[in-house]
Every structure is written in C-alpha cells, then in structure tokens.
C-alpha positions, 0 to 999 in steps of 0.5 A, a space after each residue: 499499499 502506497 503512503 499516498 493511500 495510507 494518507 488518504 485513509 487516515 484523513 477519511 477516518 478522521 473525517 468521519 470520526 469528526 462527523 460522528 462526534 459532531 453529530 452526537 454533539 448536536 443530538 446532545 445540544 438539542 436534547 438539552 434545550 428547553 422545549 417549547 410548550 404548544 401555544 393555549 388560548 389563555 395563560 390563566 390558570 384555574 386558581 387564578 379564575 374568580 368570575 366567569 361571564 357567559 353571554 349568549 347571541 352577544 349581537 342582539 338587543 337583549 343577549 343572554 347572560 350567565 354570571 358565576 363566581 368563585 368563593 374559596 373552592 366553590 362556584 355559585 351561579 348569580 345570573 339568571 338564577 342563583 345556586 350552587 353549580 355542577 362541579 362536573 360542568 364547571 371542570 368541562 368548561 374549564 377545558 378550554 384553558 388546556 385547549 392548544 391553539 391549532 392556528 392563529 393570524 391577525 383579526 386586523 383587515 379580515 372579514 370576521 363575518 366569514 368566520 362567524 365572528 361578527 357578531 359571534 354566537 356566544 362569549 365567555 369571559 375569564 376574569 377580564 380576558 374574553 374569548 368570542 366563539 365563531 363558526 366550526 371549521 367543517 375540515 378541521 372540525 376546529 372552532 374559530 375564536 377571537 381573542 385579543 386581536 387573533 383569530 384563533 383556530 381551537 379544538 374545544 368541547 364546551 360549545 354546546 354547554 355554552 349555548 345550551 340551558 343555563 340550568 345545566 350549569 346548577 348542581 344536581 345535588 339539592 343540599 350544598 356541599 359541606 352542609 348536612 340535613 339534621 331535620 325534615 318536614 314533609 307535606 300532610 300525608 307524608 311521614 317526616 319520621 320514617 327510618 332513612 328519611 334524613 339521609 334520603 334528602 341528604 343524598 337527593 340527586 336530581 336527574 336534570 335542573 330545569 327552570 321553575 315555570 309557576 307550577 301549583 305547589 302541592 305542599 312544602 318540603 322543609 330542609 333544616 340544615 346543620 348551621 340552622 338554615 333551611 331548604 324550602 322546596 314545593 312539592 310540584 308532582 309525585 305522579 312519575 318523576 318527582 318535581 321539587 321546586 326552590 321558588 327562591 332560586 326559580 329552579 326546579 328538580 326532576 327526580 327519578 321515580 324510584 326516588 320519591 318513596 324514599 324521600 316521601 314515604 307515605 304514613 
C-alpha cells in the first residue's frame, strides 16, 4: 500500500470521526434545550379565575347572560338563577384553558363574518379576558375564536355547554356541599319520622335541573341544615317523576320516580 493511499485513509477516518462526534454533540445540545410548549388560549390557571361571564347571542339587543363566581373552592351561579354549580360542568368549562391553538393570525383587516365572529355565537369571559366563539371549520372540526385581536382555531368541547340551558350548570344535588340535613318537615300525608328519611334527603340527586315556571304547589318540604339555615322546596308532582321547586332560586329539580318513595314515605 502506497503512502498516499495510507494518508488518504487516515484523513477519511479522521473526517468520519469528526462527523460522528459533531452529530453526537448536536443531539446532546438539542436534547438539553428547553422545549417550547404548545400555545394555549389563555395563560390563566384555574386558581387564577374567580369570575366567569357567558353571553349568548352577543349581537342581539338583549343577550342572555350567565354569571358565575368562585368563593374559596366553590362556584355559584349569580345570574340568571342563583345556586351552587355542577362541579362536573365547571370542570368541562375549564377544559378551554388547556386547549392548544392549531392556528392563529391577526384579525385586523379580516372579514370576521366569514368566520362567524361578527357578531359571534357566544362569548365567555374568564376574569377580564374574553373569548368570542364563531363558526366551526368543517374540514378540521375546529372552531374559530377571537381573542386579543387574534383569530384562533381551537379544538374545543364546550360550545354545547355555553349555548345550552343555563340550568345545566347548576348542581343536581339538593343539599349544598359541606352542609348536612338535621331535620325534615314534609307535607301532610307523608311521614317525616320514617327510618332513613334524613339520609335520603341528604343524598338526593336530581336527574336534571330546569327553570321554575310557576306551577301550583302541592305542599312544602322544609329541610333544616346543620347551620340552622333552611331549604324550602315546593312539591309540584309525585306522579311518575318527582318534581320539586326552589321558588326562591327559580329552579325545579326533576327526580327519578324511584326516589320519591324514600324521600316522601307515605304515613
């Protein structure tokens, strides 16, 4: 083997060694760089949020409004009804905070109507930051949102909740979280002293919550709680489903037919 060939191979091996070393260094450098997180709609966390305002048909003369407020760890609806909220629905609402933005571009100069963003279908405000919901993109199944001057495409699972009945956000349980029933008074013909009545009312859970529409009462159920406050419910029907109304809150509870025999045992 000539000296020239030997020298050429040495240089080739050295070049390969440098290439492998360089690639290894590049891989190490990339693996140690901070990873860029996907962009989300808001930088707020659940702990930051104390107020939520939902406005349906924001372009109408009299848009429907829902106002929610957090005290401690508990959320209440203040408008259009008053009462504790359904924790499952609240968790669903806050999934918006985790949704990543598929695309984002400046709204300036764009025809917002073609995105369903003028006037928009519904808006939700977390504290002071507002998201306006527009049309769904039929190809990607994502929705156009307007926020802080940006049109954003986002996959979301809350549009139905935001545009549905406000009462769907209310708690299905009759007794507020953290409170317990210590005494029960039932309408005439029912036995408030029957075994298990207090516990039955403590755990009572409605199938759904609806707006009270002024139905005639068949008697009153009075639940005295451990802090001596009272919940007064009007019995509207126990023919099939049990229907109870909290007239002060403007809502009624639809209970399963199987529940009323435990809640309203006959004397």
